[in-house]
CHARMM-style PDB file with segment names, atoms N, HN, CA, C and O in Angstrom:
ATOM      1  N   MET     1     -18.852  12.852  -1.447  1.00  0.00      PROA
ATOM      2  CA  MET     1     -18.569  11.873  -2.648  1.00  0.00      PROA
ATOM      3  C   MET     1     -19.936  11.657  -3.438  1.00  0.00      PROA
ATOM      4  O   MET     1     -19.926  11.159  -4.563  1.00  0.00      PROA
ATOM      5  N   SER     2     -21.238  12.095  -2.735  1.00  0.00      PROA
ATOM      6  HN  SER     2     -21.245  12.500  -1.821  1.00  0.00      PROA
ATOM      7  CA  SER     2     -22.052  11.379  -3.208  1.00  0.00      PROA
ATOM      8  C   SER     2     -22.911  11.386  -4.725  1.00  0.00      PROA
ATOM      9  O   SER     2     -23.916  10.747  -5.034  1.00  0.00      PROA
ATOM     10  N   ASP     3     -21.888  12.625  -5.746  1.00  0.00      PROA
ATOM     11  HN  ASP     3     -21.072  13.144  -5.496  1.00  0.00      PROA
ATOM     12  CA  ASP     3     -22.543  12.820  -6.692  1.00  0.00      PROA
ATOM     13  C   ASP     3     -21.259  12.013  -7.688  1.00  0.00      PROA
ATOM     14  O   ASP     3     -20.176  12.398  -8.128  1.00  0.00      PROA
ATOM     15  N   LEU     4     -22.020  10.732  -7.760  1.00  0.00      PROA
ATOM     16  HN  LEU     4     -22.900  10.420  -7.403  1.00  0.00      PROA
ATOM     17  CA  LEU     4     -21.081   9.976  -9.041  1.00  0.00      PROA
ATOM     18  C   LEU     4     -21.834  10.062 -10.047  1.00  0.00      PROA
ATOM     19  O   LEU     4     -23.048  10.242 -10.147  1.00  0.00      PROA
ATOM     20  N   LYS     5     -20.636   9.851 -11.148  1.00  0.00      PROA
ATOM     21  HN  LYS     5     -19.650   9.705 -11.068  1.00  0.00      PROA
ATOM     22  CA  LYS     5     -21.078  10.279 -12.370  1.00  0.00      PROA
ATOM     23  C   LYS     5     -21.122   9.413 -13.215  1.00  0.00      PROA
ATOM     24  O   LYS     5     -19.915   9.196 -13.108  1.00  0.00      PROA
ATOM     25  N   GLU     6     -21.464   8.627 -14.059  1.00  0.00      PROA
ATOM     26  HN  GLU     6     -22.444   8.803 -14.146  1.00  0.00      PROA
ATOM     27  CA  GLU     6     -21.551   7.649 -15.379  1.00  0.00      PROA
ATOM     28  C   GLU     6     -20.581   7.622 -16.618  1.00  0.00      PROA
ATOM     29  O   GLU     6     -20.732   8.202 -17.693  1.00  0.00      PROA
ATOM     30  N   GLY     7     -19.433   6.717 -16.163  1.00  0.00      PROA
ATOM     31  HN  GLY     7     -19.311   6.245 -15.290  1.00  0.00      PROA
ATOM     32  CA  GLY     7     -18.555   6.902 -17.110  1.00  0.00      PROA
ATOM     33  C   GLY     7     -17.930   7.528 -16.577  1.00  0.00      PROA
ATOM     34  O   GLY     7     -17.129   7.810 -17.468  1.00  0.00      PROA
ATOM     35  N   GLU     8     -17.649   7.973 -15.845  1.00  0.00      PROA
ATOM     36  HN  GLU     8     -18.300   7.744 -15.121  1.00  0.00      PROA
ATOM     37  CA  GLU     8     -16.072   8.733 -15.146  1.00  0.00      PROA
ATOM     38  C   GLU     8     -16.075   7.826 -13.627  1.00  0.00      PROA
ATOM     39  O   GLU     8     -14.953   7.439 -13.300  1.00  0.00      PROA
ATOM     40  N   ASP     9     -17.250   7.442 -12.651  1.00  0.00      PROA
ATOM     41  HN  ASP     9     -18.161   7.756 -12.917  1.00  0.00      PROA
ATOM     42  CA  ASP     9     -17.411   6.619 -11.491  1.00  0.00      PROA
ATOM     43  C   ASP     9     -17.289   5.799 -11.607  1.00  0.00      PROA
ATOM     44  O   ASP     9     -16.526   5.061 -10.985  1.00  0.00      PROA
ATOM     45  N   PHE    10     -18.027   5.539 -12.505  1.00  0.00      PROA
ATOM     46  HN  PHE    10     -18.647   6.139 -13.010  1.00  0.00      PROA
ATOM     47  CA  PHE    10     -18.602   3.998 -12.623  1.00  0.00      PROA
ATOM     48  C   PHE    10     -19.635   3.495 -14.078  1.00  0.00      PROA
ATOM     49  O   PHE    10     -20.184   4.412 -14.690  1.00  0.00      PROA
ATOM     50  N   TYR    11     -19.854   2.031 -14.571  1.00  0.00      PROA
ATOM     51  HN  TYR    11     -19.408   1.287 -14.075  1.00  0.00      PROA
ATOM     52  CA  TYR    11     -20.434   1.819 -15.783  1.00  0.00      PROA
ATOM     53  C   TYR    11     -21.077   0.372 -15.211  1.00  0.00      PROA
ATOM     54  O   TYR    11     -20.833  -0.375 -14.264  1.00  0.00      PROA
ATOM     55  N   PHE    12     -22.034   0.402 -16.320  1.00  0.00      PROA
ATOM     56  HN  PHE    12     -22.233   1.009 -17.089  1.00  0.00      PROA
ATOM     57  CA  PHE    12     -22.965  -0.438 -16.121  1.00  0.00      PROA
ATOM     58  C   PHE    12     -22.145  -1.918 -16.987  1.00  0.00      PROA
ATOM     59  O   PHE    12     -21.549  -1.503 -17.981  1.00  0.00      PROA
ATOM     60  N   GLU    13     -22.037  -3.110 -16.856  1.00  0.00      PROA
ATOM     61  HN  GLU    13     -22.521  -3.447 -16.049  1.00  0.00      PROA
ATOM     62  CA  GLU    13     -21.409  -4.822 -17.000  1.00  0.00      PROA
ATOM     63  C   GLU    13     -23.110  -4.906 -17.116  1.00  0.00      PROA
ATOM     64  O   GLU    13     -23.856  -4.027 -16.684  1.00  0.00      PROA
ATOM     65  N   ARG    14     -23.536  -6.093 -17.758  1.00  0.00      PROA
ATOM     66  HN  ARG    14     -22.930  -6.807 -18.109  1.00  0.00      PROA
ATOM     67  CA  ARG    14     -24.358  -6.938 -17.630  1.00  0.00      PROA
ATOM     68  C   ARG    14     -25.371  -6.902 -16.383  1.00  0.00      PROA
ATOM     69  O   ARG    14     -25.431  -7.897 -15.661  1.00  0.00      PROA
ATOM     70  N   GLY    15     -26.162  -5.787 -16.118  1.00  0.00      PROA
ATOM     71  HN  GLY    15     -26.113  -4.979 -16.706  1.00  0.00      PROA
ATOM     72  CA  GLY    15     -26.852  -4.845 -15.250  1.00  0.00      PROA
ATOM     73  C   GLY    15     -26.455  -4.635 -13.888  1.00  0.00      PROA
ATOM     74  O   GLY    15     -27.152  -4.457 -12.889  1.00  0.00      PROA
ATOM     75  N   LEU    16     -24.308  -4.725 -14.128  1.00  0.00      PROA
ATOM     76  HN  LEU    16     -23.742  -4.870 -14.940  1.00  0.00      PROA
ATOM     77  CA  LEU    16     -24.365  -4.413 -12.484  1.00  0.00      PROA
ATOM     78  C   LEU    16     -23.482  -3.481 -12.422  1.00  0.00      PROA
ATOM     79  O   LEU    16     -22.406  -3.681 -12.986  1.00  0.00      PROA
ATOM     80  N   MET    17     -23.762  -1.979 -11.581  1.00  0.00      PROA
ATOM     81  HN  MET    17     -24.636  -1.816 -11.124  1.00  0.00      PROA
ATOM     82  CA  MET    17     -22.838  -1.140 -11.539  1.00  0.00      PROA
ATOM     83  C   MET    17     -20.786  -1.806 -11.177  1.00  0.00      PROA
ATOM     84  O   MET    17     -20.416  -2.541 -10.262  1.00  0.00      PROA
ATOM     85  N   VAL    18     -20.249  -1.411 -11.868  1.00  0.00      PROA
ATOM     86  HN  VAL    18     -20.549  -0.814 -12.612  1.00  0.00      PROA
ATOM     87  CA  VAL    18     -18.912  -1.684 -12.016  1.00  0.00      PROA
ATOM     88  C   VAL    18     -17.771  -0.290 -11.540  1.00  0.00      PROA
ATOM     89  O   VAL    18     -17.457   0.553 -12.380  1.00  0.00      PROA
ATOM     90  N   LEU    19     -17.218  -0.231 -10.006  1.00  0.00      PROA
ATOM     91  HN  LEU    19     -17.473  -0.916  -9.323  1.00  0.00      PROA
ATOM     92  CA  LEU    19     -16.942   1.459  -9.858  1.00  0.00      PROA
ATOM     93  C   LEU    19     -15.499   1.129 -10.782  1.00  0.00      PROA
ATOM     94  O   LEU    19     -15.053   0.032 -11.120  1.00  0.00      PROA
ATOM     95  N   THR    20     -15.055   2.267 -11.003  1.00  0.00      PROA
ATOM     96  HN  THR    20     -15.417   3.158 -10.729  1.00  0.00      PROA
ATOM     97  CA  THR    20     -13.877   2.491 -12.319  1.00  0.00      PROA
ATOM     98  C   THR    20     -12.704   2.731 -11.202  1.00  0.00      PROA
ATOM     99  O   THR    20     -13.128   2.916 -10.061  1.00  0.00      PROA
ATOM    100  N   ALA    21     -11.322   2.752 -11.375  1.00  0.00      PROA
ATOM    101  HN  ALA    21     -10.978   2.602 -12.302  1.00  0.00      PROA
ATOM    102  CA  ALA    21     -10.506   2.690 -10.768  1.00  0.00      PROA
ATOM    103  C   ALA    21     -10.102   4.324 -10.098  1.00  0.00      PROA
ATOM    104  O   ALA    21      -9.679   4.492  -8.954  1.00  0.00      PROA
ATOM    105  N   LYS    22     -10.261   5.037 -10.749  1.00  0.00      PROA
ATOM    106  HN  LYS    22     -10.604   4.900 -11.678  1.00  0.00      PROA
ATOM    107  CA  LYS    22     -10.069   6.692 -10.914  1.00  0.00      PROA
ATOM    108  C   LYS    22     -11.370   6.905  -9.220  1.00  0.00      PROA
ATOM    109  O   LYS    22     -11.221   7.558  -8.187  1.00  0.00      PROA
ATOM    110  N   TYR    23     -12.491   6.025  -9.688  1.00  0.00      PROA
ATOM    111  HN  TYR    23     -12.612   5.494 -10.527  1.00  0.00      PROA
ATOM    112  CA  TYR    23     -13.355   6.428  -7.974  1.00  0.00      PROA
ATOM    113  C   TYR    23     -12.785   5.772  -6.972  1.00  0.00      PROA
ATOM    114  O   TYR    23     -12.871   6.196  -5.820  1.00  0.00      PROA
ATOM    115  N   LEU    24     -12.066   4.549  -7.314  1.00  0.00      PROA
ATOM    116  HN  LEU    24     -11.996   4.205  -8.250  1.00  0.00      PROA
ATOM    117  CA  LEU    24     -11.353   4.062  -6.172  1.00  0.00      PROA
ATOM    118  C   LEU    24     -10.620   4.162  -5.736  1.00  0.00      PROA
ATOM    119  O   LEU    24     -10.351   3.427  -4.786  1.00  0.00      PROA
ATOM    120  N   LEU    25      -9.920   5.012  -6.092  1.00  0.00      PROA
ATOM    121  HN  LEU    25     -10.138   5.610  -6.864  1.00  0.00      PROA
ATOM    122  CA  LEU    25      -8.589   6.083  -5.416  1.00  0.00      PROA
ATOM    123  C   LEU    25      -8.875   7.165  -4.360  1.00  0.00      PROA
ATOM    124  O   LEU    25      -8.536   7.565  -3.246  1.00  0.00      PROA
ATOM    125  N   LYS    26     -10.035   7.484  -5.797  1.00  0.00      PROA
ATOM    126  HN  LYS    26     -10.311   7.160  -6.701  1.00  0.00      PROA
ATOM    127  CA  LYS    26     -10.293   9.270  -4.859  1.00  0.00      PROA
ATOM    128  C   LYS    26     -11.130   8.711  -3.209  1.00  0.00      PROA
ATOM    129  O   LYS    26     -11.215   9.277  -2.119  1.00  0.00      PROA
ATOM    130  N   ARG    27     -11.512   7.698  -3.586  1.00  0.00      PROA
ATOM    131  HN  ARG    27     -11.444   7.239  -4.471  1.00  0.00      PROA
ATOM    132  CA  ARG    27     -11.801   6.994  -2.215  1.00  0.00      PROA
ATOM    133  C   ARG    27     -10.966   7.151  -0.882  1.00  0.00      PROA
ATOM    134  O   ARG    27     -11.097   7.450   0.305  1.00  0.00      PROA
ATOM    135  N   GLY    28      -9.943   6.730  -1.897  1.00  0.00      PROA
ATOM    136  HN  GLY    28      -9.836   6.487  -2.861  1.00  0.00      PROA
ATOM    137  CA  GLY    28      -8.818   6.690  -0.490  1.00  0.00      PROA
ATOM    138  C   GLY    28      -8.489   5.263  -0.098  1.00  0.00      PROA
ATOM    139  O   GLY    28      -7.350   4.933   0.232  1.00  0.00      PROA
ATOM    140  N   TYR    29      -9.226   4.663  -0.130  1.00  0.00      PROA
ATOM    141  HN  TYR    29     -10.151   4.931  -0.398  1.00  0.00      PROA
ATOM    142  CA  TYR    29      -8.675   2.994   0.750  1.00  0.00      PROA
ATOM    143  C   TYR    29      -9.601   1.869  -0.153  1.00  0.00      PROA
ATOM    144  O   TYR    29     -10.618   2.045  -0.823  1.00  0.00      PROA
ATOM    145  N   CYS    30      -8.909   0.800   0.088  1.00  0.00      PROA
ATOM    146  HN  CYS    30      -8.083   0.656   0.633  1.00  0.00      PROA
ATOM    147  CA  CYS    30      -9.041  -0.567  -0.504  1.00  0.00      PROA
ATOM    148  C   CYS    30     -10.290  -1.021  -0.098  1.00  0.00      PROA
ATOM    149  O   CYS    30     -10.463  -0.476   0.992  1.00  0.00      PROA
ATOM    150  N   CYS    31     -11.507  -1.883  -0.417  1.00  0.00      PROA
ATOM    151  HN  CYS    31     -11.367  -2.325  -1.303  1.00  0.00      PROA
ATOM    152  CA  CYS    31     -12.236  -2.620   0.550  1.00  0.00      PROA
ATOM    153  C   CYS    31     -11.742  -4.123   0.935  1.00  0.00      PROA
ATOM    154  O   CYS    31     -12.156  -4.724   1.927  1.00  0.00      PROA
ATOM    155  N   LYS    32     -10.942  -4.564   0.148  1.00  0.00      PROA
ATOM    156  HN  LYS    32     -10.606  -4.077  -0.657  1.00  0.00      PROA
ATOM    157  CA  LYS    32     -10.665  -5.522  -0.237  1.00  0.00      PROA
ATOM    158  C   LYS    32     -11.666  -6.960  -0.251  1.00  0.00      PROA
ATOM    159  O   LYS    32     -11.594  -8.039   0.338  1.00  0.00      PROA
ATOM    160  N   ASN    33     -12.629  -6.359  -1.252  1.00  0.00      PROA
ATOM    161  HN  ASN    33     -12.688  -5.483  -1.730  1.00  0.00      PROA
ATOM    162  CA  ASN    33     -13.706  -6.713  -2.019  1.00  0.00      PROA
ATOM    163  C   ASN    33     -13.021  -7.789  -3.768  1.00  0.00      PROA
ATOM    164  O   ASN    33     -13.527  -8.802  -4.250  1.00  0.00      PROA
ATOM    165  N   ALA    34     -12.157  -7.245  -4.109  1.00  0.00      PROA
ATOM    166  HN  ALA    34     -11.746  -6.422  -3.717  1.00  0.00      PROA
ATOM    167  CA  ALA    34     -11.483  -8.026  -4.995  1.00  0.00      PROA
ATOM    168  C   ALA    34     -12.001  -6.901  -6.085  1.00  0.00      PROA
ATOM    169  O   ALA    34     -11.873  -7.520  -7.141  1.00  0.00      PROA
ATOM    170  N   CYS    35     -12.413  -5.851  -6.358  1.00  0.00      PROA
ATOM    171  HN  CYS    35     -12.516  -5.348  -5.500  1.00  0.00      PROA
ATOM    172  CA  CYS    35     -13.293  -5.106  -7.148  1.00  0.00      PROA
ATOM    173  C   CYS    35     -12.507  -5.330  -8.450  1.00  0.00      PROA
ATOM    174  O   CYS    35     -11.297  -5.553  -8.461  1.00  0.00      PROA
ATOM    175  N   ARG    36     -13.371  -5.247  -9.674  1.00  0.00      PROA
ATOM    176  HN  ARG    36     -14.355  -5.066  -9.665  1.00  0.00      PROA
ATOM    177  CA  ARG    36     -12.684  -5.558 -11.126  1.00  0.00      PROA
ATOM    178  C   ARG    36     -11.699  -4.773 -11.209  1.00  0.00      PROA
ATOM    179  O   ARG    36     -10.662  -5.320 -11.585  1.00  0.00      PROA
ATOM    180  N   ASN    37     -11.620  -3.291 -10.918  1.00  0.00      PROA
ATOM    181  HN  ASN    37     -12.463  -2.847 -10.613  1.00  0.00      PROA
ATOM    182  CA  ASN    37     -10.892  -2.773 -11.197  1.00  0.00      PROA
ATOM    183  C   ASN    37     -10.035  -1.648 -10.127  1.00  0.00      PROA
ATOM    184  O   ASN    37     -10.097  -0.421 -10.205  1.00  0.00      PROA
ATOM    185  N   CYS    38      -9.228  -2.459  -9.118  1.00  0.00      PROA
ATOM    186  HN  CYS    38      -9.178  -3.456  -9.054  1.00  0.00      PROA
ATOM    187  CA  CYS    38      -9.058  -2.124  -7.955  1.00  0.00      PROA
ATOM    188  C   CYS    38      -7.717  -1.611  -8.401  1.00  0.00      PROA
ATOM    189  O   CYS    38      -6.993  -2.003  -9.317  1.00  0.00      PROA
ATOM    190  N   PRO    39      -7.548  -0.550  -7.453  1.00  0.00      PROA
ATOM    191  CA  PRO    39      -6.320   0.235  -8.233  1.00  0.00      PROA
ATOM    192  C   PRO    39      -5.236   0.138  -7.151  1.00  0.00      PROA
ATOM    193  O   PRO    39      -4.281   0.901  -7.298  1.00  0.00      PROA
ATOM    194  N   TYR    40      -5.232  -0.643  -6.133  1.00  0.00      PROA
ATOM    195  HN  TYR    40      -6.007  -1.262  -6.014  1.00  0.00      PROA
ATOM    196  CA  TYR    40      -4.404  -1.125  -5.017  1.00  0.00      PROA
ATOM    197  C   TYR    40      -4.470  -2.921  -4.991  1.00  0.00      PROA
ATOM    198  O   TYR    40      -4.862  -3.741  -4.161  1.00  0.00      PROA
ATOM    199  N   GLY    41      -3.906  -3.002  -6.273  1.00  0.00      PROA
ATOM    200  HN  GLY    41      -3.587  -2.336  -6.947  1.00  0.00      PROA
ATOM    201  CA  GLY    41      -3.385  -4.553  -7.070  1.00  0.00      PROA
ATOM    202  C   GLY    41      -3.973  -5.510  -5.840  1.00  0.00      PROA
ATOM    203  O   GLY    41      -3.095  -6.209  -5.334  1.00  0.00      PROA
ATOM    204  N   PHE    42      -5.362  -5.672  -5.246  1.00  0.00      PROA
ATOM    205  HN  PHE    42      -6.075  -5.104  -5.657  1.00  0.00      PROA
ATOM    206  CA  PHE    42      -6.575  -6.281  -4.545  1.00  0.00      PROA
ATOM    207  C   PHE    42      -6.459  -7.700  -5.340  1.00  0.00      PROA
ATOM    208  O   PHE    42      -5.255  -7.889  -5.167  1.00  0.00      PROA
ATOM    209  N   THR    43      -6.847  -8.685  -6.000  1.00  0.00      PROA
ATOM    210  HN  THR    43      -7.826  -8.532  -6.141  1.00  0.00      PROA
ATOM    211  CA  THR    43      -7.569  -9.471  -6.422  1.00  0.00      PROA
ATOM    212  C   THR    43      -7.752 -10.582  -6.093  1.00  0.00      PROA
ATOM    213  O   THR    43      -7.251 -11.080  -5.085  1.00  0.00      PROA
ATOM    214  N   LYS    44      -8.886 -11.462  -7.288  1.00  0.00      PROA
ATOM    215  HN  LYS    44      -9.293 -11.058  -8.107  1.00  0.00      PROA
ATOM    216  CA  LYS    44      -9.678 -12.856  -6.371  1.00  0.00      PROA
ATOM    217  C   LYS    44      -8.397 -14.145  -5.606  1.00  0.00      PROA
ATOM    218  O   LYS    44      -8.322 -15.266  -5.103  1.00  0.00      PROA
ATOM    219  N   LYS    45      -7.946 -13.473  -5.831  1.00  0.00      PROA
ATOM    220  HN  LYS    45      -8.007 -12.562  -6.240  1.00  0.00      PROA
ATOM    221  CA  LYS    45      -6.315 -14.901  -5.755  1.00  0.00      PROA
ATOM    222  C   LYS    45      -5.852 -14.269  -4.544  1.00  0.00      PROA
ATOM    223  O   LYS    45      -5.341 -15.128  -3.825  1.00  0.00      PROA
ATOM    224  N   LYS    46      -5.799 -12.396  -3.691  1.00  0.00      PROA
ATOM    225  HN  LYS    46      -6.214 -11.699  -4.275  1.00  0.00      PROA
ATOM    226  CA  LYS    46      -5.132 -13.129  -2.890  1.00  0.00      PROA
ATOM    227  C   LYS    46      -6.444 -12.749  -1.862  1.00  0.00      PROA
ATOM    228  O   LYS    46      -6.258 -12.899  -0.654  1.00  0.00      PROA
ATOM    229  N   LYS    47      -7.914 -12.203  -2.395  1.00  0.00      PROA
ATOM    230  HN  LYS    47      -8.064 -12.081  -3.376  1.00  0.00      PROA
ATOM    231  CA  LYS    47      -8.685 -12.357  -1.564  1.00  0.00      PROA
ATOM    232  C   LYS    47      -8.708 -14.354  -1.205  1.00  0.00      PROA
ATOM    233  O   LYS    47      -8.609 -14.449   0.018  1.00  0.00      PROA
ATOM    234  N   GLU    48      -8.776 -15.434  -1.675  1.00  0.00      PROA
ATOM    235  HN  GLU    48      -8.856 -15.357  -2.669  1.00  0.00      PROA
ATOM    236  CA  GLU    48      -9.185 -16.446  -1.971  1.00  0.00      PROA
ATOM    237  C   GLU    48      -7.696 -16.720  -0.606  1.00  0.00      PROA
ATOM    238  O   GLU    48      -7.818 -17.481   0.355  1.00  0.00      PROA
ATOM    239  N   ALA    49      -6.961 -16.236  -0.780  1.00  0.00      PROA
ATOM    240  HN  ALA    49      -6.862 -15.618  -1.560  1.00  0.00      PROA
ATOM    241  CA  ALA    49      -5.819 -16.617  -0.225  1.00  0.00      PROA
ATOM    242  C   ALA    49      -5.889 -16.429   1.732  1.00  0.00      PROA
ATOM    243  O   ALA    49      -5.811 -17.120   2.748  1.00  0.00      PROA
ATOM    244  N   GLU    50      -6.095 -14.947   1.283  1.00  0.00      PROA
ATOM    245  HN  GLU    50      -6.158 -14.386   0.458  1.00  0.00      PROA
ATOM    246  CA  GLU    50      -7.041 -14.289   3.392  1.00  0.00      PROA
ATOM    247  C   GLU    50      -7.617 -15.314   3.923  1.00  0.00      PROA
ATOM    248  O   GLU    50      -7.652 -15.879   5.016  1.00  0.00      PROA
ATOM    249  N   GLU    51      -8.191 -15.453   2.589  1.00  0.00      PROA
ATOM    250  HN  GLU    51      -8.162 -14.995   1.701  1.00  0.00      PROA
ATOM    251  CA  GLU    51      -9.980 -16.475   3.264  1.00  0.00      PROA
ATOM    252  C   GLU    51      -9.588 -17.784   3.704  1.00  0.00      PROA
ATOM    253  O   GLU    51     -10.155 -18.085   4.754  1.00  0.00      PROA
ATOM    254  N   LYS    52      -8.670 -18.827   3.180  1.00  0.00      PROA
ATOM    255  HN  LYS    52      -8.209 -18.582   2.326  1.00  0.00      PROA
ATOM    256  CA  LYS    52      -8.007 -19.364   3.117  1.00  0.00      PROA
ATOM    257  C   LYS    52      -7.436 -19.631   4.697  1.00  0.00      PROA
ATOM    258  O   LYS    52      -7.790 -20.440   5.555  1.00  0.00      PROA
ATOM    259  N   GLY    53      -6.202 -18.385   4.681  1.00  0.00      PROA
ATOM    260  HN  GLY    53      -5.915 -17.728   3.984  1.00  0.00      PROA
ATOM    261  CA  GLY    53      -5.541 -18.342   5.882  1.00  0.00      PROA
ATOM    262  C   GLY    53      -6.114 -17.800   7.146  1.00  0.00      PROA
ATOM    263  O   GLY    53      -5.307 -17.589   8.052  1.00  0.00      PROA
ATOM    264  N   SER    54      -7.635 -17.486   7.403  1.00  0.00      PROA
ATOM    265  HN  SER    54      -8.290 -17.657   6.667  1.00  0.00      PROA
ATOM    266  CA  SER    54      -8.050 -16.721   8.305  1.00  0.00      PROA
ATOM    267  C   SER    54      -9.298 -18.175   8.255  1.00  0.00      PROA
ATOM    268  O   SER    54     -10.059 -17.975   9.202  1.00  0.00      PROA
ATOM    269  N   GLY    55      -9.678 -19.343   7.586  1.00  0.00      PROA
ATOM    270  HN  GLY    55      -9.060 -19.505   6.817  1.00  0.00      PROA
ATOM    271  CA  GLY    55     -10.294 -20.425   8.263  1.00  0.00      PROA
ATOM    272  C   GLY    55     -11.813 -19.984   7.704  1.00  0.00      PROA
ATOM    273  O   GLY    55     -12.869 -20.554   7.978  1.00  0.00      PROA
ATOM    274  N   LYS    56     -11.700 -19.276   7.185  1.00  0.00      PROA
ATOM    275  HN  LYS    56     -10.842 -18.813   6.962  1.00  0.00      PROA
ATOM    276  CA  LYS    56     -13.218 -18.737   7.025  1.00  0.00      PROA
ATOM    277  C   LYS    56     -13.650 -19.758   5.611  1.00  0.00      PROA
ATOM    278  O   LYS    56     -12.913 -20.137   4.700  1.00  0.00      PROA
ATOM    279  N   VAL    57     -15.160 -20.025   5.839  1.00  0.00      PROA
ATOM    280  HN  VAL    57     -15.758 -19.717   6.579  1.00  0.00      PROA
ATOM    281  CA  VAL    57     -15.969 -20.357   4.327  1.00  0.00      PROA
ATOM    282  C   VAL    57     -16.365 -20.249   3.528  1.00  0.00      PROA
ATOM    283  OT1 VAL    57     -16.789 -21.226   2.911  1.00  0.00      PROA
TER     284      VAL     57
END
């Protein structure tokens, strides 16, 4: 899966590479980083709640 295709697997936004939902689904798991196009429903709010609950700073 190392042959990423721009426009299909990722795009650039303000100089940063953003993975598409299609690619993230193809990858097969959620990394729990609150990716912009997360197809698994993991959001910044869920990430903040997890961090609060686990005592992380």
